[in-house]
C-alpha positions in Angstrom: -32.1 -3.2 7.5 -28.9 -4.7 8.9 -26.0 -5.1 6.5 -24.8 -8.5 5.6 -21.2 -9.3 6.5 -18.6 -11.8 5.3 -14.9 -12.0 6.3 -12.0 -13.2 4.2 -8.9 -14.5 6.0 -5.8 -16.1 4.5 -3.5 -19.0 5.2 -0.7 -16.5 5.0 0.4 -13.1 3.9 0.3 -12.1 0.2 -2.3 -14.8 -0.7 -4.4 -12.2 -2.5 -6.9 -11.2 0.2 -6.8 -7.5 -0.6 -7.1 -8.1 -4.4 -10.0 -10.5 -4.0 -11.9 -8.1 -1.6 -11.4 -5.3 -4.1 -12.7 -7.4 -7.0 -15.7 -8.6 -4.9 -16.5 -5.1 -3.9 -16.7 -4.1 -7.6 -18.7 -7.2 -8.5 -21.3 -6.8 -5.8 -21.5 -3.0 -6.4 -22.3 -3.8 -10.0 -25.1 -5.9 -8.7 -26.6 -2.8 -7.1 -25.5 -3.4 -3.5 -24.0 -0.7 -1.3 -20.7 -2.3 -0.4 -18.1 -1.2 2.1 -14.6 -2.7 2.7 -13.3 -3.1 6.2 -10.0 -4.2 7.6 -9.8 -4.1 11.4 -6.0 -3.9 11.6 -3.5 -3.4 8.8 0.3 -3.3 8.8 1.7 -1.4 5.9 3.7 1.7 5.0 1.6 2.1 1.8 -1.1 4.5 3.0 -3.7 6.8 1.7 -5.2 10.1 2.9 -9.0 10.3 3.4 -11.2 13.4 3.1 -10.8 15.2 6.3 -7.2 14.4 6.8 -7.2 10.8 8.1 -4.9 7.9 7.1 -5.7 4.3 6.1 -4.0 1.5 4.3 -3.7 1.9 0.5 -5.5 -1.4 -0.1 -8.6 -0.2 1.7 -8.5 3.0 -0.4 -8.5 0.9 -3.5 -11.3 -1.3 -2.2 -13.3 1.8 -1.5 -12.7 2.9 -5.1 -13.9 -0.5 -6.3 -17.1 0.0 -4.3 -17.5 3.5 -5.8 -17.3 5.4 -2.4 -14.7 7.8 -0.9 -12.2 6.2 1.5 -13.0 6.5 5.2 -11.0 6.1 8.3 -13.6 3.6 9.5 -12.6 1.2 6.7 -9.2 0.6 8.4 -9.5 1.7 12.0 -6.0 0.5 13.0 -3.0 1.0 10.7 0.4 -0.1 11.9 3.3 1.5 10.1 6.6 -0.3 10.9 9.2 2.0 12.4 12.2 -0.3 12.2 13.8 -1.0 15.6 11.6 1.6 17.2 8.5 -0.6 16.8 5.4 0.6 14.8 3.6 3.8 14.5 -0.1 3.2 15.5 -2.8 5.0 13.6 -6.2 4.8 15.2 -9.2 5.9 13.1 -7.0 7.9 10.9 -4.8 9.7 13.6 -1.4 8.8 15.0 -1.5 7.9 18.7 2.2 7.0 19.1 5.0 4.6 18.4 4.9 1.3 20.3 7.0 -1.8 20.7 5.4 -5.2 19.9 4.6 -6.1 23.5 3.4 -2.7 24.3 1.0 -2.9 21.4 -0.2 -6.4 22.4 -1.2 -5.0 25.8 -3.2 -2.2 24.1 -5.3 -4.3 21.8 -8.1 -5.0 24.2 -8.5 -1.3 24.7 -8.5 -0.7 21.0 -11.1 -3.3 20.1 -14.1 -1.0 21.0 -12.9 1.5 18.5 -12.6 -1.2 15.9 -16.2 -2.4 16.6 -17.4 1.3 16.5 -15.9 1.7 13.0 -17.4 -1.6 11.9 -20.8 -0.6 13.1 -20.5 2.7 11.4 -20.0 1.0 8.0 -22.8 -1.5 8.6 -25.2 1.4 9.1 -24.4 2.8 5.6 -24.2 -0.3 3.6 -25.9 -3.5 2.4 -22.8 -5.6 2.5 -19.5 -5.3 4.4 -16.5 -7.3 3.1 -14.1 -7.7 5.9 -10.4 -8.5 5.3 -8.2 -10.3 7.8 -4.4 -9.6 8.2 -1.6 -12.0 7.7 -2.5 -15.6 8.5 -5.6 -17.0 10.3 -3.4 -19.7 11.8 -1.1 -17.5 13.9 -2.2 -19.2 17.1 0.7 -17.7 19.0 -1.0 -14.3 18.6 -4.6 -15.5 19.0 -5.0 -14.4 22.7 -4.6 -10.8 21.7 -6.0 -11.0 18.2 -8.3 -8.3 16.8 -7.5 -8.7 13.1 -8.5 -12.3 12.3 -10.4 -14.8 14.3 -10.4 -12.5 17.4 -12.5 -10.0 15.4 -14.6 -12.6 13.7 -15.6 -14.0 17.2 -16.1 -10.5 18.7 -18.4 -9.5 15.8 -19.8 -13.1 15.2 -19.3 -13.1 11.4 -18.8 -16.0 9.0 -15.3 -16.5 7.5 -13.9 -17.6 4.1 -10.3 -18.8 4.1 -8.1 -18.0 1.1 -5.1 -20.1 0.1 -2.4 -19.3 -2.5 -1.6 -22.3 -4.8 1.1 -20.3 -6.7 3.5 -20.6 -3.7 2.9 -24.3 -3.4 1.5 -26.4 -0.5 -2.0 -25.0 -0.7 -3.7 -28.3 0.4 -1.5 -28.6 3.5 -1.9 -24.9 4.3 -5.7 -25.0 4.2 -5.9 -28.3 6.1 -3.3 -27.1 8.5 -5.2 -23.9 9.2 -8.2 -26.0 10.2 -6.1 -28.2 12.3 -4.6 -25.4 14.4 -7.7 -23.3 14.8 -9.6 -23.3 18.1 -12.8 -25.3 17.5 -15.0 -22.3 18.2 -12.9 -20.2 15.7 -13.1 -23.0 13.1 -16.8 -23.2 13.4 -17.1 -19.7 11.9 -15.4 -20.8 8.7 -17.9 -21.5 5.9 -15.6 -22.3 3.0 -12.4 -21.7 1.1 -11.1 -20.1 -2.1 -7.9 -21.3 -3.8 -6.2 -18.3 -5.5 -3.5 -17.7 -8.2 -4.1 -21.0 -10.0 -2.4 -21.8 -13.3 -2.9 -24.7 -15.6 -5.7 -27.3 -16.1 -8.3 -26.9 -13.3 -9.4 -30.5 -13.7 -6.0 -31.5 -12.2 -6.9 -29.9 -8.9 -10.2 -31.6 -8.4 -8.7 -34.4 -6.2 -6.9 -31.7 -4.2 -10.1 -29.8 -3.7 -11.9 -32.9 -2.6 -9.1 -33.7 -0.1 -9.5 -30.2 1.4 -13.3 -30.6 1.7 -13.0 -34.0 3.3 -10.4 -32.9 5.8 -11.9 -29.6 6.8 -15.6 -29.9 6.2 -15.4 -26.5 4.5 -17.2 -25.7 1.2 -15.1 -25.1 -2.0 -16.2 -21.7 -3.2 -13.8 -21.0 -6.0 -10.6 -21.9 -7.9 -9.4 -18.5 -9.1 -6.8 -18.3 -12.0 -3.9 -16.0 -11.6 -5.0 -12.4 -12.5 -2.0 -11.0 -14.2 -3.5 -7.5 -14.6 -3.1 -7.1 -10.8 0.1 -5.3 -11.7 -1.9 -2.3 -12.7 -3.4 -1.9 -9.2 -1.6 -0.6 -6.1 -0.1 -3.3 -3.9 -0.8 -3.5 -0.2 2.8 -4.0 1.0 6.4 -4.0 0.0 6.4 -7.8 -0.7 5.3 -6.9 -4.2 8.6 -5.0 -4.7 10.5 -8.3 -4.4 9.0 -9.6 -7.6 11.1 -9.4 -10.8 11.3 -6.0 -12.5 9.0 -5.6 -15.5 11.8 -4.3 -17.7 11.3 -2.6 -21.1 14.5 -2.9 -23.0 14.9 -0.2 -25.5 12.4 2.2 -23.9 13.6 5.9 -24.4 13.4 6.7 -20.7 15.1 4.8 -17.9 14.0 5.7 -14.3 15.6 4.0 -11.3 14.2 3.9 -7.8 16.1 2.6 -4.8 14.2 0.0 -2.7 14.9 0.8 0.9 13.8 -1.4 3.9 11.2 1.1 5.1 10.1 2.4 1.7 6.7 4.0 2.0 3.9 4.9 -0.4 5.7 3.1 -3.2 2.5 3.1 -5.3 3.8 6.5 -6.4 5.7 4.5 -9.0 2.8 2.4 -10.4 1.8 4.9 -13.1 5.4 5.1 -14.4 5.5 1.3 -14.5 2.5 1.3 -16.7 4.0 3.7 -19.3 5.3 1.9 -22.4 8.1 4.4 -23.0 9.5 4.0 -19.5 11.9 1.3 -18.3 11.4 1.5 -14.5 14.3 -0.2 -12.6 14.0 -1.2 -9.0 17.4 -1.1 -7.5 17.7 -3.3 -4.3 20.7 -3.2 -1.9 23.5 -5.2 -3.4 22.7 -4.0 -6.9 24.2 -1.0 -8.7 22.5 1.9 -10.3 22.5 1.5 -14.1 24.9 4.0 -15.7 22.4 5.0 -18.4 19.7 6.0 -15.9 18.0 9.3 -16.8 16.1 10.0 -13.6 16.7 8.7 -10.1 13.7 8.7 -7.7 14.5 8.6 -4.0 11.1 7.5 -2.7 9.6 8.1 0.7 10.7 6.2 3.8 8.7 5.6 7.0 11.8 6.5 9.0 13.9 9.1 7.2 17.0 8.9 9.2 17.1 5.1 9.1 16.3 5.3 5.4 19.2 7.6 4.9 21.5 5.3 6.8 20.3 2.4 4.5 21.1 4.5 1.4 24.7 5.0 2.7 25.1 1.4 3.8 24.1 0.1 0.4 26.4 2.6 -1.4 23.5 4.3 -3.1 24.8 7.7 -2.1 27.9 7.0 -4.2 25.7 6.0 -7.1 23.6 9.1 -6.8 26.6 11.4 -6.7 28.0 9.7 -9.9 24.6 10.0 -11.6 24.5 13.8 -10.8 28.1 14.2 -12.1 26.9 12.6 -15.4 24.2 15.2 -15.7 21.3 13.1 -14.5 18.2 14.3 -12.6 17.1 13.3 -9.1 13.6 13.5 -7.7 13.1 13.1 -3.9 9.6 12.3 -2.8 8.6 13.0 0.8 11.2 11.3 2.9 13.5 11.2 -0.1 13.1 15.0 -0.4 14.3 15.3 3.2 17.3 13.0 2.5 18.4 15.2 -0.3 19.1 18.2 2.0 22.0 19.2 4.2 20.7 18.0 7.5 17.9 16.1 9.2 17.2 17.0 12.8 15.2 14.9 15.2 15.2 17.0 18.4 12.5 15.1 20.2 13.6 11.6 19.3 10.6 10.7 17.0 12.6 8.2 15.0 15.1 7.2 17.7 17.8 9.0 19.7 17.5 12.7 19.4 20.1 14.4 17.3 21.0 15.7 13.8 22.5 13.8 10.8 24.0 14.9 7.6 21.9 14.5 4.5 23.1 13.9 1.0 23.7 17.6 0.5 22.2 17.8 -3.0 19.6 20.5 -2.0 20.4 23.5 0.2 17.7 22.7 2.7 17.4 21.5 6.3 14.6 19.4 7.8 13.4 19.3 11.4 11.2 16.3 12.3 8.2 17.2 14.4 5.5 15.2 16.2 2.7 16.8 14.2 1.9 14.9 11.0 0.7 16.6 7.9 -2.1 14.6 6.3 -4.0 16.4 3.6 -5.2 16.2 0.0 -3.2 18.6 -2.2 -3.6 20.3 -5.5 -1.9 23.2 -7.3 0.4 24.0 -10.1 4.1 23.2 -10.7 6.4 26.0 -11.7 6.2 25.0 -15.4 2.5 25.9 -15.3 1.2 22.3 -15.1 -1.6 21.5 -12.6 -1.6 18.5 -10.3 -3.5 16.7 -7.6 -2.2 14.4 -4.9 -1.7 14.3 -1.2 0.8 15.1 1.6 1.7 12.6 4.4 4.8 13.5 6.4 6.3 14.6 9.7 8.7 17.5 9.6 9.3 21.0 8.3 11.8 21.8 5.5 13.4 25.2 5.0 16.5 26.6 3.2 17.7 28.7 0.3 16.6 26.2 -2.4 13.0 26.6 -1.1 13.2 30.0 -2.9 12.8 27.9 -6.1 9.7 25.8 -5.2 8.7 22.8 -7.2 5.1 23.9 -7.1 2.5 26.2 -5.6 -0.4 24.7 -3.8 -4.0 25.8 -4.5 -3.8 28.5 -1.8 -0.6 29.9 -3.3 1.8 28.3 -0.7 5.2 27.4 -2.2 6.0 23.7 -2.0 9.2 21.7 -2.5 12.6 22.9 -3.6 14.7 22.9 -6.8 18.5 23.1 -7.0 20.2 26.0 -8.8 20.9 23.9 -11.9 17.3 22.6 -11.9 18.4 18.9 -11.9 17.7 18.1 -8.2 14.0 18.3 -7.2 12.3 17.6 -3.9 8.6 17.6 -3.0 6.2 16.4 -0.3 3.5 15.6 -2.9 2.5 12.0 -3.2 0.4 10.7 -6.1 2.1 13.1 -8.5 2.5 10.6 -11.3 -1.0 9.3 -11.0 -2.1 12.7 -12.4 -2.0 12.3 -16.2 -1.1 15.9 -16.7 2.0 15.8 -14.5 3.2 12.4 -15.7 2.9 13.6 -19.3 4.9 16.7 -18.5 7.7 14.7 -16.8 7.9 12.3 -19.8 8.1 15.2 -22.2 10.7 17.0 -20.1 12.9 13.8 -20.1 12.5 13.1 -23.8 10.3 10.0 -23.5 7.6 11.2 -25.9 3.9 11.4 -25.1 2.2 9.5 -22.3 0.6 6.2 -23.4 -1.6 5.8 -20.4 -4.8 7.3 -18.9 -4.1 6.1 -15.4 -7.5 6.5 -13.8 -9.1 4.8 -16.7 -6.6 2.0 -16.5 -7.3 1.4 -12.8 -11.1 1.5 -13.4 -10.9 -0.9 -16.3 -8.7 -3.3 -14.3 -11.2 -3.3 -11.4 -14.0 -4.1 -13.9 -11.9 -7.0 -15.4 -11.1 -8.3 -11.9 -14.8 -8.2 -11.0 -15.7 -10.2 -14.1 -12.8 -12.6 -13.4 -14.3 -13.4 -10.0 -17.9 -13.6 -11.4 -16.5 -16.4 -13.6 -14.5 -18.4 -11.1 -16.1 -17.7 -7.7 -19.6 -18.7 -6.6 -20.8 -15.1 -5.7 -24.4 -16.2 -5.1 -23.1 -18.7 -2.5 -20.9 -16.1 -0.9 -23.8 -13.8 -0.5 -25.9 -16.5 1.0 -23.1 -17.3 3.5 -22.9 -13.7 4.7 -25.0 -12.7 7.6 
């Protein structure tokens, strides 16, 4: 039996495509279908490691979880990880194939499409329903000639499309009608309907708007979805989510601050801390100052460590960190942040730009040499305080130095990992997903005087996915969606 397929594209970025596909994956899975998510091309520095050491977008890993299956490299065959001025790192079926400028990548797309189709066909063979997510906007006609992410893929695979609009940002009527207006007629013929997302207020007030869209486009209205506020408990696809206001908790016993850098990566490391009632997590953007009463500073990962370090200095965050350390505060460097805490970062082969060596923040007595080989692996072990953990590694580079004699943890095979300063207040590790482990997060909260953990994180994510599925069952015509798939 051939799997049914339906594609979801958006009028723009951040309209909720990833969230809706995750919710639909859980809803149709609950109906007994074998569901697989698929995104031909994704651009995000928020990534996940698959079994076998591949790399895909974090959103597709969440969608796989919603469908109750392990994440696979075939769910996101092309992942673009922005590399600043150097272009983007291109990950094909889980493995890095190089860093390319925009025009270089455009010229490659036709050669990459067969691999995209191969992954798509792989998922079709093992499922009853494939939910395909587009990227960015369906109406980027300037990119249509080379497109393999939206209508280019829909045409190549001959699959029906649903367009999603975001009413929260305003102008949803114009954005949906405008999308139909600029689409090539053969592309527009694939569109079966539309969903309006992030609605607030009285739905009866939007009836004339919905009728206007139907009349102008000929597309069916498939759902008016109210804003799902619990989405904050699920990993976001890209760093746009970090621009939303802080969810501050005044009076919380523990204040943790994280610097938001231009190339911040795998920032979902912070989500479990945000969920804790006893934690006030402060996102510090350039132009803002580190709160003086911060207990723990987290220097998160960066796609380009040397450029990230330059951004730290340009924003004056290095001065803030030094003052925080003088006050007796703790600092945790995650992945690229770990590398920045050292004495030097060397890039002898020019992976991130011109070859050379730069000075680090000097808070750990370590040195890092960037290398072309990328470490991509699931990881588990025990921290030196005897607490077990599970997570993953995703980095380029090797770190050595005297502070490595005081490792942060030991991996399951006994290998020492990470580094700790002599006074124990500066810690660096390559382990991502550390705080998603309830045991580790509870240990950190206890160590920092925040009291017991208030969250079972995996249970929270699962319950949120269930609520999201029920939300879509209520406000989207799922039977109609299934009938429109083919």
